[in-house]
N, CA, C, O and the ligand as a Tripos MOL2 file, in Angstrom:
@<TRIPOS>MOLECULE
protein
  293   291    74     0     0
PROTEIN
NO_CHARGES

@<TRIPOS>ATOM
      1 N          72.2980   93.5890   82.9220 N.3       1 MET1
      2 CA         71.7790   94.7570   83.5810 C.3       1 MET1
      3 C          72.7930   95.5150   84.0070 C.2       1 MET1
      4 O          73.7900   95.0650   84.5730 O.2       1 MET1
      5 N          72.5540   96.8820   83.7160 N.am      2 ASP2
      6 CA         73.3660   97.7960   83.8890 C.3       2 ASP2
      7 C          73.4340   98.2720   85.3410 C.2       2 ASP2
      8 O          72.5740   99.0720   85.7120 O.2       2 ASP2
      9 N          74.2710   97.9030   86.1040 N.am      3 ILE3
     10 CA         74.2310   98.5000   87.5500 C.3       3 ILE3
     11 C          74.5170   99.8070   87.7210 C.2       3 ILE3
     12 O          73.8060  100.4170   88.5200 O.2       3 ILE3
     13 N          75.3120  100.3410   87.2140 N.am      4 GLU4
     14 CA         75.8110  101.4520   87.3820 C.3       4 GLU4
     15 C          75.0270  102.7590   87.0520 C.2       4 GLU4
     16 O          75.2800  103.8990   87.4390 O.2       4 GLU4
     17 N          73.9290  102.2900   86.1750 N.am      5 SER5
     18 CA         73.1450  103.4310   85.6850 C.3       5 SER5
     19 C          72.0100  103.3380   86.6100 C.2       5 SER5
     20 O          71.0840  104.1190   86.3900 O.2       5 SER5
     21 N          71.9000  102.4970   87.6450 N.am      6 GLN6
     22 CA         70.7540  102.3210   88.8490 C.3       6 GLN6
     23 C          71.2600  103.0200   90.0580 C.2       6 GLN6
     24 O          70.5730  103.1580   91.0700 O.2       6 GLN6
     25 N          72.5620  103.4900   89.9250 N.am      7 LEU7
     26 CA         73.1420  103.9360   91.1610 C.3       7 LEU7
     27 C          73.7740  105.3820   91.0660 C.2       7 LEU7
     28 O          74.3810  105.6880   90.0390 O.2       7 LEU7
     29 N          73.6470  106.2890   92.1180 N.am      8 VAL8
     30 CA         74.2580  107.6180   91.9200 C.3       8 VAL8
     31 C          75.5110  107.5830   92.7970 C.2       8 VAL8
     32 O          75.4840  107.5170   94.0260 O.2       8 VAL8
     33 N          76.6320  107.6340   92.0270 N.am      9 ILE9
     34 CA         77.8220  107.7700   92.7430 C.3       9 ILE9
     35 C          78.4070  108.9500   92.7460 C.2       9 ILE9
     36 O          78.7040  109.5380   91.7060 O.2       9 ILE9
     37 N          78.6530  109.4570   94.0570 N.am     10 TYR10
     38 CA         79.2270  110.8090   94.3250 C.3      10 TYR10
     39 C          80.6650  110.6890   93.7320 C.2      10 TYR10
     40 O          81.2440  109.6460   93.4250 O.2      10 TYR10
     41 N          81.2180  112.2310   93.6130 N.am     11 ASP11
     42 CA         82.5640  112.2500   93.3320 C.3      11 ASP11
     43 C          83.3770  111.9560   94.6020 C.2      11 ASP11
     44 O          82.8620  111.9020   95.7190 O.2      11 ASP11
     45 N          84.7560  111.7600   94.3420 N.am     12 CYS12
     46 CA         85.6130  111.2960   95.3790 C.3      12 CYS12
     47 C          85.5610  112.2480   96.6510 C.2      12 CYS12
     48 O          85.8540  113.4400   96.5630 O.2      12 CYS12
     49 N          85.1880  111.6760   97.7780 N.am     13 PRO13
     50 CA         85.1850  112.5250   98.9720 C.3      13 PRO13
     51 C          86.4360  113.2840   99.3990 C.2      13 PRO13
     52 O          86.4340  114.3520  100.0100 O.2      13 PRO13
     53 N          87.6280  112.5180   98.9540 N.am     14 LYS14
     54 CA         89.0020  113.1540   99.1260 C.3      14 LYS14
     55 C          89.2690  114.4640   98.2350 C.2      14 LYS14
     56 O          89.5060  115.6110   98.6160 O.2      14 LYS14
     57 N          89.1670  113.9810   97.0210 N.am     15 CYS15
     58 CA         89.7980  114.8820   95.9670 C.3      15 CYS15
     59 C          88.7020  115.5190   95.0290 C.2      15 CYS15
     60 O          88.9120  116.4950   94.3090 O.2      15 CYS15
     61 N          87.5130  114.8460   95.1300 N.am     16 GLU16
     62 CA         86.4190  115.2540   94.1030 C.3      16 GLU16
     63 C          86.7290  114.6910   92.7190 C.2      16 GLU16
     64 O          86.1490  115.1950   91.7580 O.2      16 GLU16
     65 N          87.4710  113.8330   92.5580 N.am     17 GLY17
     66 CA         87.8900  113.0470   91.3160 C.3      17 GLY17
     67 C          86.7470  112.3910   90.7710 C.2      17 GLY17
     68 O          85.7420  112.4260   91.4820 O.2      17 GLY17
     69 N          86.6660  111.8220   89.7160 N.am     18 ALA18
     70 CA         85.7420  110.9620   89.0330 C.3      18 ALA18
     71 C          85.7510  109.4850   89.7720 C.2      18 ALA18
     72 O          86.7400  108.7570   89.8610 O.2      18 ALA18
     73 N          84.5620  109.2330   90.2320 N.am     19 ALA19
     74 CA         84.6580  107.7790   90.8080 C.3      19 ALA19
     75 C          84.1500  106.6870   89.9790 C.2      19 ALA19
     76 O          83.3010  107.0900   89.1840 O.2      19 ALA19
     77 N          84.3830  105.4990   89.9110 N.am     20 LEU20
     78 CA         83.9470  104.3260   89.1070 C.3      20 LEU20
     79 C          83.7000  103.2270   89.9590 C.2      20 LEU20
     80 O          84.5090  102.8750   90.8170 O.2      20 LEU20
     81 N          82.4990  102.6090   89.7390 N.am     21 LEU21
     82 CA         82.2790  101.3630   90.3100 C.3      21 LEU21
     83 C          83.0720  100.0720   89.5440 C.2      21 LEU21
     84 O          83.0210   99.8620   88.3320 O.2      21 LEU21
     85 N          83.7370   99.3450   90.4250 N.am     22 GLU22
     86 CA         84.5440   98.2680   89.8570 C.3      22 GLU22
     87 C          84.3010   97.0630   90.1570 C.2      22 GLU22
     88 O          84.2970   96.8450   91.3680 O.2      22 GLU22
     89 N          84.0420   95.9630   89.3090 N.am     23 GLU23
     90 CA         83.7990   94.5180   89.7070 C.3      23 GLU23
     91 C          85.0480   93.8040   89.7630 C.2      23 GLU23
     92 O          85.8180   93.7750   88.8030 O.2      23 GLU23
     93 N          85.3210   93.1020   91.0950 N.am     24 GLU24
     94 CA         86.5970   92.4050   91.1200 C.3      24 GLU24
     95 C          86.1090   91.1170   91.7080 C.2      24 GLU24
     96 O          85.4370   91.1210   92.7400 O.2      24 GLU24
     97 N          86.4430   89.9620   91.0480 N.am     25 GLY25
     98 CA         85.7690   88.6840   91.3340 C.3      25 GLY25
     99 C          84.2800   88.7400   91.6720 C.2      25 GLY25
    100 O          83.4030   89.1620   90.9180 O.2      25 GLY25
    101 N          84.1170   88.2730   92.8710 N.am     26 ASN26
    102 CA         82.6690   88.2570   93.3720 C.3      26 ASN26
    103 C          82.4610   89.4360   94.1480 C.2      26 ASN26
    104 O          81.8680   89.3310   95.2210 O.2      26 ASN26
    105 N          82.9050   90.6390   93.7130 N.am     27 SER27
    106 CA         82.5740   91.7410   94.6090 C.3      27 SER27
    107 C          82.6920   92.9410   93.8750 C.2      27 SER27
    108 O          83.2140   93.0150   92.7620 O.2      27 SER27
    109 N          82.0830   94.1090   94.6650 N.am     28 TYR28
    110 CA         82.2180   95.4380   94.0100 C.3      28 TYR28
    111 C          82.7940   96.4690   94.9260 C.2      28 TYR28
    112 O          82.5100   96.4320   96.1240 O.2      28 TYR28
    113 N          83.6570   97.4710   94.3950 N.am     29 TYR29
    114 CA         83.9740   98.5590   94.9560 C.3      29 TYR29
    115 C          84.0480   99.6990   94.3170 C.2      29 TYR29
    116 O          84.1130   99.7050   93.0880 O.2      29 TYR29
    117 N          84.0490  100.8730   95.0620 N.am     30 VAL30
    118 CA         84.1760  102.1400   94.2170 C.3      30 VAL30
    119 C          85.4880  102.6770   94.2030 C.2      30 VAL30
    120 O          86.1020  102.5650   95.2640 O.2      30 VAL30
    121 N          86.0790  103.2460   93.2390 N.am     31 THR31
    122 CA         87.5060  103.6890   93.2180 C.3      31 THR31
    123 C          87.3970  105.2460   92.6600 C.2      31 THR31
    124 O          86.4660  105.7900   92.0660 O.2      31 THR31
    125 N          88.4700  105.6780   92.9970 N.am     32 CYS32
    126 CA         88.6660  107.1260   92.2130 C.3      32 CYS32
    127 C          89.5990  107.1790   91.3040 C.2      32 CYS32
    128 O          90.6240  106.5430   91.5500 O.2      32 CYS32
    129 N          89.5320  107.7810   90.2810 N.am     33 MET33
    130 CA         90.2610  107.5780   89.1550 C.3      33 MET33
    131 C          91.5340  108.6930   89.3800 C.2      33 MET33
    132 O          92.5080  108.6620   88.6270 O.2      33 MET33
    133 N          91.4530  109.4330   90.2140 N.am     34 ASP34
    134 CA         92.5150  110.4460   90.3380 C.3      34 ASP34
    135 C          93.5050  110.1570   91.4930 C.2      34 ASP34
    136 O          94.7180  110.2520   91.3050 O.2      34 ASP34
    137 N          92.9760  109.8020   92.6970 N.am     35 CYS35
    138 CA         93.8180  109.7060   93.9270 C.3      35 CYS35
    139 C          93.9040  108.1330   94.1030 C.2      35 CYS35
    140 O          94.8660  107.6800   94.7230 O.2      35 CYS35
    141 N          93.1110  107.4320   93.6770 N.am     36 GLY36
    142 CA         93.1850  105.9530   94.0130 C.3      36 GLY36
    143 C          92.4590  105.4160   95.2310 C.2      36 GLY36
    144 O          92.4460  104.2080   95.4710 O.2      36 GLY36
    145 N          91.8600  106.3020   95.9930 N.am     37 CYS37
    146 CA         91.1340  105.7280   97.2330 C.3      37 CYS37
    147 C          90.0790  104.8070   96.7900 C.2      37 CYS37
    148 O          89.7080  104.7050   95.6200 O.2      37 CYS37
    149 N          89.5070  103.9860   98.0180 N.am     38 HIS38
    150 CA         88.4110  103.2240   97.5350 C.3      38 HIS38
    151 C          87.5260  102.7700   98.4410 C.2      38 HIS38
    152 O          87.8830  102.8150   99.6180 O.2      38 HIS38
    153 N          86.4640  102.3460   98.1850 N.am     39 SER39
    154 CA         85.3790  101.9100   99.1290 C.3      39 SER39
    155 C          85.8800  100.5090   99.4850 C.2      39 SER39
    156 O          86.7630   99.9870   98.8050 O.2      39 SER39
    157 N          85.3050   99.8570  100.5930 N.am     40 VAL40
    158 CA         85.5900   98.5000  100.7100 C.3      40 VAL40
    159 C          84.9490   97.5520   99.6740 C.2      40 VAL40
    160 O          84.0300   97.9650   98.9670 O.2      40 VAL40
    161 N          85.3630   96.4250   99.5810 N.am     41 ASN41
    162 CA         84.8470   95.4110   98.7870 C.3      41 ASN41
    163 C          83.5300   95.0210   99.3700 C.2      41 ASN41
    164 O          83.3720   94.9160  100.5860 O.2      41 ASN41
    165 N          82.6200   94.8150   98.5270 N.am     42 VAL42
    166 CA         81.2470   93.9870   99.0740 C.3      42 VAL42
    167 C          80.9480   92.9080   98.2720 C.2      42 VAL42
    168 O          80.6030   93.0590   97.1000 O.2      42 VAL42
    169 N          81.0570   91.7680   98.8320 N.am     43 ASN43
    170 CA         81.0100   90.5520   98.0160 C.3      43 ASN43
    171 C          79.6960   90.0670   97.7990 C.2      43 ASN43
    172 O          78.8570   90.2120   98.6890 O.2      43 ASN43
    173 N          79.3910   89.4710   96.6560 N.am     44 PHE44
    174 CA         78.0320   88.9790   96.2900 C.3      44 PHE44
    175 C          78.1160   87.5520   95.8620 C.2      44 PHE44
    176 O          79.0990   87.2740   95.1760 O.2      44 PHE44
    177 N          77.3000   86.6240   96.1270 N.am     45 LYS45
    178 CA         77.2810   85.2590   95.8030 C.3      45 LYS45
    179 C          76.6520   84.6790   94.5960 C.2      45 LYS45
    180 O          77.1290   83.8290   93.8440 O.2      45 LYS45
    181 N          75.3610   85.3450   94.5200 N.am     46 THR46
    182 CA         74.6520   85.2250   93.1650 C.3      46 THR46
    183 C          74.3510   86.4090   92.2580 C.2      46 THR46
    184 O          74.6290   87.5640   92.5800 O.2      46 THR46
    185 N          73.9010   86.1480   91.3690 N.am     47 ASP47
    186 CA         73.4410   87.5740   90.4620 C.3      47 ASP47
    187 C          72.4900   88.5670   91.1430 C.2      47 ASP47
    188 O          72.5470   89.7960   91.1180 O.2      47 ASP47
    189 N          71.6320   87.7940   91.7370 N.am     48 ASP48
    190 CA         70.4740   88.4360   92.3840 C.3      48 ASP48
    191 C          71.1630   89.5170   93.4810 C.2      48 ASP48
    192 O          70.6640   90.6300   93.6440 O.2      48 ASP48
    193 N          72.2150   89.1280   94.1280 N.am     49 GLU49
    194 CA         72.8530   89.8380   95.1470 C.3      49 GLU49
    195 C          73.8020   91.0330   94.4600 C.2      49 GLU49
    196 O          74.2860   91.9530   95.1180 O.2      49 GLU49
    197 N          73.9390   90.8960   93.3510 N.am     50 ARG50
    198 CA         74.8620   91.9610   92.6520 C.3      50 ARG50
    199 C          74.4380   93.3940   92.9290 C.2      50 ARG50
    200 O          75.2130   94.1430   93.5230 O.2      50 ARG50
    201 N          73.2970   93.7880   92.5450 N.am     51 LEU51
    202 CA         72.6920   95.1020   92.6430 C.3      51 LEU51
    203 C          72.9330   95.5760   94.0070 C.2      51 LEU51
    204 O          73.3730   96.6970   94.2640 O.2      51 LEU51
    205 N          72.5570   94.4690   95.0780 N.am     52 ASP52
    206 CA         72.6040   94.9080   96.5950 C.3      52 ASP52
    207 C          74.0890   95.3290   96.9830 C.2      52 ASP52
    208 O          74.3990   96.3570   97.5850 O.2      52 ASP52
    209 N          74.9500   94.3300   96.5200 N.am     53 ALA53
    210 CA         76.4750   94.6410   96.8100 C.3      53 ALA53
    211 C          76.9000   95.9270   96.4400 C.2      53 ALA53
    212 O          77.4850   96.7240   97.1730 O.2      53 ALA53
    213 N          76.5280   96.1150   95.0920 N.am     54 ALA54
    214 CA         76.8220   97.3760   94.4590 C.3      54 ALA54
    215 C          76.4730   98.5950   95.2160 C.2      54 ALA54
    216 O          77.2410   99.5290   95.4510 O.2      54 ALA54
    217 N          74.9620   98.4700   95.6550 N.am     55 ARG55
    218 CA         74.4610   99.4660   96.3490 C.3      55 ARG55
    219 C          75.0760   99.7130   97.7010 C.2      55 ARG55
    220 O          75.1110  100.8280   98.2220 O.2      55 ARG55
    221 N          75.4930   98.7660   98.1670 N.am     56 ARG56
    222 CA         76.1810   98.9750   99.5340 C.3      56 ARG56
    223 C          77.4560   99.3970   99.6840 C.2      56 ARG56
    224 O          77.8750   99.8190  100.7620 O.2      56 ARG56
    225 N          78.2650   99.3040   98.4800 N.am     57 THR57
    226 CA         79.5410   99.8770   98.5960 C.3      57 THR57
    227 C          79.5040  101.3570   98.2080 C.2      57 THR57
    228 O          80.2260  102.2240   98.7020 O.2      57 THR57
    229 N          78.5320  101.5490   97.2200 N.am     58 VAL58
    230 CA         78.2760  102.9650   96.7960 C.3      58 VAL58
    231 C          77.7120  103.6680   97.9570 C.2      58 VAL58
    232 O          78.0630  104.8400   98.0930 O.2      58 VAL58
    233 N          76.9440  103.1930   98.7730 N.am     59 GLU59
    234 CA         76.2900  104.0250   99.8700 C.3      59 GLU59
    235 C          77.4400  104.4530  100.9520 C.2      59 GLU59
    236 O          77.4210  105.5710  101.4670 O.2      59 GLU59
    237 N          78.5620  103.3630  101.2960 N.am     60 LEU60
    238 CA         79.5970  103.7410  101.7780 C.3      60 LEU60
    239 C          80.5010  104.8490  101.4130 C.2      60 LEU60
    240 O          80.9690  105.6760  102.1950 O.2      60 LEU60
    241 N          80.6990  104.7740  100.1170 N.am     61 TRP61
    242 CA         81.6500  105.5160   99.4340 C.3      61 TRP61
    243 C          80.9280  106.8160   99.3960 C.2      61 TRP61
    244 O          81.7050  107.7690   99.3480 O.2      61 TRP61
    245 N          79.5490  107.1630   99.4060 N.am     62 ASN62
    246 CA         78.8830  108.3030   99.3660 C.3      62 ASN62
    247 C          78.9070  109.1240  100.6470 C.2      62 ASN62
    248 O          78.8270  110.3520  100.6880 O.2      62 ASN62
    249 N          79.0250  108.3060  101.6870 N.am     63 LYS63
    250 CA         79.0830  108.5380  103.2170 C.3      63 LYS63
    251 C          80.5640  109.0400  103.2620 C.2      63 LYS63
    252 O          80.8220  109.7420  104.2400 O.2      63 LYS63
    253 N          81.4390  108.8410  102.5060 N.am     64 GLY64
    254 CA         82.8920  109.1990  102.7850 C.3      64 GLY64
    255 C          83.7650  108.2110  103.3860 C.2      64 GLY64
    256 O          84.9370  108.4890  103.6410 O.2      64 GLY64
    257 N          83.1780  106.8790  103.6670 N.am     65 LYS65
    258 CA         83.7820  105.8210  104.2500 C.3      65 LYS65
    259 C          84.8100  105.3180  103.0730 C.2      65 LYS65
    260 O          84.5370  104.3810  102.3220 O.2      65 LYS65
    261 N          85.7820  105.9170  103.0280 N.am     66 VAL66
    262 CA         86.7580  105.3970  101.7270 C.3      66 VAL66
    263 C          88.1230  104.9130  102.4370 C.2      66 VAL66
    264 O          88.3730  105.3480  103.5620 O.2      66 VAL66
    265 N          88.9690  104.0650  101.8320 N.am     67 ILE67
    266 CA         90.1620  103.7920  102.4090 C.3      67 ILE67
    267 C          91.1650  104.5610  101.2980 C.2      67 ILE67
    268 O          91.1010  104.4940  100.0700 O.2      67 ILE67
    269 N          91.8490  105.1030  101.9020 N.am     68 LYS68
    270 CA         93.0500  106.3220  101.2720 C.3      68 LYS68
    271 C          94.3480  105.3310  101.2960 C.2      68 LYS68
    272 O          94.7210  104.7970  102.3410 O.2      68 LYS68
    273 N          94.9720  105.1490  100.0930 N.am     69 LEU69
    274 CA         96.0630  104.7290  100.0520 C.3      69 LEU69
    275 C          97.2650  105.7020  100.5410 C.2      69 LEU69
    276 O          97.4300  106.8220  100.0570 O.2      69 LEU69
    277 N          97.9520  105.2380  101.3900 N.am     70 GLU70
    278 CA         99.0190  106.1030  101.9500 C.3      70 GLU70
    279 C         100.4190  105.5920  101.2930 C.2      70 GLU70
    280 O         100.7740  104.4130  101.2550 O.2      70 GLU70
    281 N         101.1340  106.6860  100.7930 N.am     71 PRO71
    282 CA        102.3130  106.0560   99.9120 C.3      71 PRO71
    283 C         103.1060  105.5220  101.0770 C.2      71 PRO71
    284 O         102.9840  105.9550  102.2220 O.2      71 PRO71
    285 N         103.9040  104.5800  100.7280 N.am     72 GLY72
    286 CA        104.9510  103.8880  101.5760 C.3      72 GLY72
    287 C         104.4260  102.9530  102.7590 C.2      72 GLY72
    288 O         105.1570  102.4900  103.6350 O.2      72 GLY72
    289 N         103.0500  102.7460  102.6550 N.am     73 GLU73
    290 CA        102.4880  101.5700  103.3720 C.3      73 GLU73
    291 C         102.1140  100.4090  102.8790 C.2      73 GLU73
    292 O         101.6660   99.5370  103.6240 O.2      73 GLU73
    293 ZN         90.2920  110.9040   94.7910 Zn       74 ZN74
@<TRIPOS>BOND
     1     1     2 1
     2     2     3 1
     3     3     4 2
     4     3     5 am
     5     5     6 1
     6     6     7 1
     7     7     8 2
     8     7     9 am
     9     9    10 1
    10    10    11 1
    11    11    12 2
    12    11    13 am
    13    13    14 1
    14    14    15 1
    15    15    16 2
    16    15    17 am
    17    17    18 1
    18    18    19 1
    19    19    20 2
    20    19    21 am
    21    21    22 1
    22    22    23 1
    23    23    24 2
    24    23    25 am
    25    25    26 1
    26    26    27 1
    27    27    28 2
    28    27    29 am
    29    29    30 1
    30    30    31 1
    31    31    32 2
    32    31    33 am
    33    33    34 1
    34    34    35 1
    35    35    36 2
    36    35    37 am
    37    37    38 1
    38    38    39 1
    39    39    40 2
    40    39    41 am
    41    41    42 1
    42    42    43 1
    43    43    44 2
    44    43    45 am
    45    45    46 1
    46    46    47 1
    47    47    48 2
    48    47    49 am
    49    49    50 1
    50    50    51 1
    51    51    52 2
    52    51    53 am
    53    53    54 1
    54    54    55 1
    55    55    56 2
    56    55    57 am
    57    57    58 1
    58    58    59 1
    59    59    60 2
    60    59    61 am
    61    61    62 1
    62    62    63 1
    63    63    64 2
    64    63    65 am
    65    65    66 1
    66    66    67 1
    67    67    68 2
    68    67    69 am
    69    69    70 1
    70    70    71 1
    71    71    72 2
    72    71    73 am
    73    73    74 1
    74    74    75 1
    75    75    76 2
    76    75    77 am
    77    77    78 1
    78    78    79 1
    79    79    80 2
    80    79    81 am
    81    81    82 1
    82    82    83 1
    83    83    84 2
    84    83    85 am
    85    85    86 1
    86    86    87 1
    87    87    88 2
    88    87    89 am
    89    89    90 1
    90    90    91 1
    91    91    92 2
    92    91    93 am
    93    93    94 1
    94    94    95 1
    95    95    96 2
    96    95    97 am
    97    97    98 1
    98    98    99 1
    99    99   100 2
   100    99   101 am
   101   101   102 1
   102   102   103 1
   103   103   104 2
   104   103   105 am
   105   105   106 1
   106   106   107 1
   107   107   108 2
   108   107   109 am
   109   109   110 1
   110   110   111 1
   111   111   112 2
   112   111   113 am
   113   113   114 1
   114   114   115 1
   115   115   116 2
   116   115   117 am
   117   117   118 1
   118   118   119 1
   119   119   120 2
   120   119   121 am
   121   121   122 1
   122   122   123 1
   123   123   124 2
   124   123   125 am
   125   125   126 1
   126   126   127 1
   127   127   128 2
   128   127   129 am
   129   129   130 1
   130   130   131 1
   131   131   132 2
   132   131   133 am
   133   133   134 1
   134   134   135 1
   135   135   136 2
   136   135   137 am
   137   137   138 1
   138   138   139 1
   139   139   140 2
   140   139   141 am
   141   141   142 1
   142   142   143 1
   143   143   144 2
   144   143   145 am
   145   145   146 1
   146   146   147 1
   147   147   148 2
   148   147   149 am
   149   149   150 1
   150   150   151 1
   151   151   152 2
   152   151   153 am
   153   153   154 1
   154   154   155 1
   155   155   156 2
   156   155   157 am
   157   157   158 1
   158   158   159 1
   159   159   160 2
   160   159   161 am
   161   161   162 1
   162   162   163 1
   163   163   164 2
   164   163   165 am
   165   165   166 1
   166   166   167 1
   167   167   168 2
   168   167   169 am
   169   169   170 1
   170   170   171 1
   171   171   172 2
   172   171   173 am
   173   173   174 1
   174   174   175 1
   175   175   176 2
   176   175   177 am
   177   177   178 1
   178   178   179 1
   179   179   180 2
   180   179   181 am
   181   181   182 1
   182   182   183 1
   183   183   184 2
   184   183   185 am
   185   185   186 1
   186   186   187 1
   187   187   188 2
   188   187   189 am
   189   189   190 1
   190   190   191 1
   191   191   192 2
   192   191   193 am
   193   193   194 1
   194   194   195 1
   195   195   196 2
   196   195   197 am
   197   197   198 1
   198   198   199 1
   199   199   200 2
   200   199   201 am
   201   201   202 1
   202   202   203 1
   203   203   204 2
   204   203   205 am
   205   205   206 1
   206   206   207 1
   207   207   208 2
   208   207   209 am
   209   209   210 1
   210   210   211 1
   211   211   212 2
   212   211   213 am
   213   213   214 1
   214   214   215 1
   215   215   216 2
   216   215   217 am
   217   217   218 1
   218   218   219 1
   219   219   220 2
   220   219   221 am
   221   221   222 1
   222   222   223 1
   223   223   224 2
   224   223   225 am
   225   225   226 1
   226   226   227 1
   227   227   228 2
   228   227   229 am
   229   229   230 1
   230   230   231 1
   231   231   232 2
   232   231   233 am
   233   233   234 1
   234   234   235 1
   235   235   236 2
   236   235   237 am
   237   237   238 1
   238   238   239 1
   239   239   240 2
   240   239   241 am
   241   241   242 1
   242   242   243 1
   243   243   244 2
   244   243   245 am
   245   245   246 1
   246   246   247 1
   247   247   248 2
   248   247   249 am
   249   249   250 1
   250   250   251 1
   251   251   252 2
   252   251   253 am
   253   253   254 1
   254   254   255 1
   255   255   256 2
   256   255   257 am
   257   257   258 1
   258   258   259 1
   259   259   260 2
   260   259   261 am
   261   261   262 1
   262   262   263 1
   263   263   264 2
   264   263   265 am
   265   265   266 1
   266   266   267 1
   267   267   268 2
   268   267   269 am
   269   269   270 1
   270   270   271 1
   271   271   272 2
   272   271   273 am
   273   273   274 1
   274   274   275 1
   275   275   276 2
   276   275   277 am
   277   277   278 1
   278   278   279 1
   279   279   280 2
   280   279   281 am
   281   281   282 1
   282   282   283 1
   283   283   284 2
   284   283   285 am
   285   285   286 1
   286   286   287 1
   287   287   288 2
   288   287   289 am
   289   289   290 1
   290   290   291 1
   291   291   292 2
@<TRIPOS>SUBSTRUCTURE
     1 MET1         2 RESIDUE 1 A MET
     2 ASP2         6 RESIDUE 1 A ASP
     3 ILE3        10 RESIDUE 1 A ILE
     4 GLU4        14 RESIDUE 1 A GLU
     5 SER5        18 RESIDUE 1 A SER
     6 GLN6        22 RESIDUE 1 A GLN
     7 LEU7        26 RESIDUE 1 A LEU
     8 VAL8        30 RESIDUE 1 A VAL
     9 ILE9        34 RESIDUE 1 A ILE
    10 TYR10       38 RESIDUE 1 A TYR
    11 ASP11       42 RESIDUE 1 A ASP
    12 CYS12       46 RESIDUE 1 A CYS
    13 PRO13       50 RESIDUE 1 A PRO
    14 LYS14       54 RESIDUE 1 A LYS
    15 CYS15       58 RESIDUE 1 A CYS
    16 GLU16       62 RESIDUE 1 A GLU
    17 GLY17       66 RESIDUE 1 A GLY
    18 ALA18       70 RESIDUE 1 A ALA
    19 ALA19       74 RESIDUE 1 A ALA
    20 LEU20       78 RESIDUE 1 A LEU
    21 LEU21       82 RESIDUE 1 A LEU
    22 GLU22       86 RESIDUE 1 A GLU
    23 GLU23       90 RESIDUE 1 A GLU
    24 GLU24       94 RESIDUE 1 A GLU
    25 GLY25       98 RESIDUE 1 A GLY
    26 ASN26      102 RESIDUE 1 A ASN
    27 SER27      106 RESIDUE 1 A SER
    28 TYR28      110 RESIDUE 1 A TYR
    29 TYR29      114 RESIDUE 1 A TYR
    30 VAL30      118 RESIDUE 1 A VAL
    31 THR31      122 RESIDUE 1 A THR
    32 CYS32      126 RESIDUE 1 A CYS
    33 MET33      130 RESIDUE 1 A MET
    34 ASP34      134 RESIDUE 1 A ASP
    35 CYS35      138 RESIDUE 1 A CYS
    36 GLY36      142 RESIDUE 1 A GLY
    37 CYS37      146 RESIDUE 1 A CYS
    38 HIS38      150 RESIDUE 1 A HIS
    39 SER39      154 RESIDUE 1 A SER
    40 VAL40      158 RESIDUE 1 A VAL
    41 ASN41      162 RESIDUE 1 A ASN
    42 VAL42      166 RESIDUE 1 A VAL
    43 ASN43      170 RESIDUE 1 A ASN
    44 PHE44      174 RESIDUE 1 A PHE
    45 LYS45      178 RESIDUE 1 A LYS
    46 THR46      182 RESIDUE 1 A THR
    47 ASP47      186 RESIDUE 1 A ASP
    48 ASP48      190 RESIDUE 1 A ASP
    49 GLU49      194 RESIDUE 1 A GLU
    50 ARG50      198 RESIDUE 1 A ARG
    51 LEU51      202 RESIDUE 1 A LEU
    52 ASP52      206 RESIDUE 1 A ASP
    53 ALA53      210 RESIDUE 1 A ALA
    54 ALA54      214 RESIDUE 1 A ALA
    55 ARG55      218 RESIDUE 1 A ARG
    56 ARG56      222 RESIDUE 1 A ARG
    57 THR57      226 RESIDUE 1 A THR
    58 VAL58      230 RESIDUE 1 A VAL
    59 GLU59      234 RESIDUE 1 A GLU
    60 LEU60      238 RESIDUE 1 A LEU
    61 TRP61      242 RESIDUE 1 A TRP
    62 ASN62      246 RESIDUE 1 A ASN
    63 LYS63      250 RESIDUE 1 A LYS
    64 GLY64      254 RESIDUE 1 A GLY
    65 LYS65      258 RESIDUE 1 A LYS
    66 VAL66      262 RESIDUE 1 A VAL
    67 ILE67      266 RESIDUE 1 A ILE
    68 LYS68      270 RESIDUE 1 A LYS
    69 LEU69      274 RESIDUE 1 A LEU
    70 GLU70      278 RESIDUE 1 A GLU
    71 PRO71      282 RESIDUE 1 A PRO
    72 GLY72      286 RESIDUE 1 A GLY
    73 GLU73      290 RESIDUE 1 A GLU
    74 ZN74       293 GROUP 0 **** ****
């Protein structure tokens, strides 16, 4: 199943760069390819929960709830 094609992911709320849905272990997050800020990881336990987890992190990203990487921290 192609999860990304089922979701609308806005451009980065910080710099309007291109956003990418990433899978890491058993979780999804959205990251900006330009400035590197990202949404929180949302975990899933089973394949059935995948789309739900992806949808939740994309929703947070689209609302602008992103974690900005501060240099030096
Ligand atoms: Zn950005």
